[in-house]
N, C-alpha and C positions, 0 to 999 in steps of 0.2 A: 894367447887367441881369445877375444873378445865377440865370439859371434854367438847369438843366441835366436833360439825358432822357437815361437810361442804361437799359440793355441787357447781353444777353449778350457782345456785341460790345466792352464798356467793361470787363468784369470778371466777377466771379461772385457768384452767389447761390447758396448750400448750405446743408444739411441735415446735421448729424451727428445719428447714432442712438447709443446706448448700449446693450449687451445687458443683462438681468436675469434672475433666476431660480437654480433649483437647479441646472442644468447649461446656466448662462451660457456655462462656457469652449467649449462647442459651438459656439454662434452667433458673430456676426461683429459688429463697431461698425462702422457703415457711414458712408462719405461720399458723399453724393448730392448733383448739381447741378441745378439748374431750368435747362433748356436755353432755355425760352420766357418772359422777363419784360420787363417796363418800369416804369420810375421815373421821377417826376419830383420833382426837388429845387428847390424856389424858397428862395434864400438871402434874396431881397427880403422874401417875406411873413410869415416863413418857412413853409414846409408841405413835404410829404412825402407822395406818394401810390406807391403801387405794385401793379402787376397780376401774375398769375403763372400761367402754364397748369399745373394738376396733372397734366397727363398727360405734362409734359415733363422729371419728374425721371428721372434716369439716376445708376445707382450708378456712381461712380468708383473707389471703394477699399472694401475689406471687410478690417479687421484683427482677428487673433485667430482663432477658432475653430478646428477639429479638423484642418480641411483648407482650401485656397485655394478660392475662388468661382471655377468655369467661367463660360462665356456662358450654358448653360443657366439656372445658379443666379442670373445677374444679370438675365435675361430673366423668369423667375419671380419674382423680389423685384420688379422693375420693375411687373408684371401686376397682384400684389399689393398693392402700391400704389396702381396705378390703381383696381382693381376693390372692393377690401376697406377700405382704409384712407382714401382722400380721395376715392372714389366718381368719380373724374373730373370734378371740382367745381372750379371756379377759387379761386384764391386772391386775397384784395385787404388792402389797408392804407389807411386813410385817417388822416392826422394831425388832432389836436383842439387840440394845443397844441406850439409847438416854441421851444424857449427856445435863444439863441446863447449858449454856453459857452467856457471858455479852451480852445481849441482843439479846438473842435466843437459839437454840439448835442444838447439833453435833449430826446427826442422821445415825445409821448404821443399816443393814437390807438388806432383800432378795427381791429382784425385780424377776418376773414371767413374762415372755412374749413369747408368741409361745410354751408354755409349758416347757420353761427353765427358770431355776433358778439359779440366781447369785448373789453374794454380792456388794452392792453399798453403799456408803457413801457421804454424801451430808449436807449443813449447812440449816439453816431455820431462818430467820429472824423474831422477834416479836416485833412489833411497833407500838403504837397509833391503838390497836385494830385490826392490820393486821398482817399475817402472808405471808412471802415470800421466796421464795428461787428457786435453779434451779440446777437440778443434769445433768451429763453428760452421755450419755448410747450411748455405742459403739455397732452396730446392730449384728456386725459378734460374739462377745460374746455370744449371744444368739440364733447363729444358723441362722441368717437371712441373706438373700443377699442383699445389698443396692442395692435399685431400679438403673436399668442403661439402657439406649436408644443409638440408634445410634451405635449400635455394640460397646458400651463401653464406645464410646467418652464422652456419657454426664451421669454423674452418681450423684447420691445422695452421700453427704459425708457419711462415716463409722459413724461417731460422731454427734449425733442427741443433743440436749439441752431440757431439759425438765424445765418447768417452773411453779411455781404455785402463785400466787395473791388472797388472798382471806380475808374478814374480817371475824373475830373470833365471 
């Protein structure tokens, strides 16, 4: 039986954002970890489910920018994500089709963010007892308005990259 239950103790679920806009160099590209999540990967069925607590996102790194991020900056970013971007609502994924490929899985399913459900497809690599992969999520497809500041001159790019790296 090849059923794996994964969570933060097994690896990382991360979100990478990029900055854009006329004053993009003033902002930061962010690496954000989801600190409360659980996934079930069933290689027999095959199927994949994932649930994430949207209020558990923590900024781990900010690159670029005019100055480094201090603890107040990090706290403000996390509050903005909770209150204005994800609205404190859960995030979930349910596979609708999973195909075994050479070295991994081709996954199709439905992703729910801020109450909006949309189809998404991505590949997972399985090797040496690890599962790794990434998917690009376009915020506006879920009715989300990418964060902006300075009257829109600094923005978070619409597309964010979600990555998983976990030990099976």
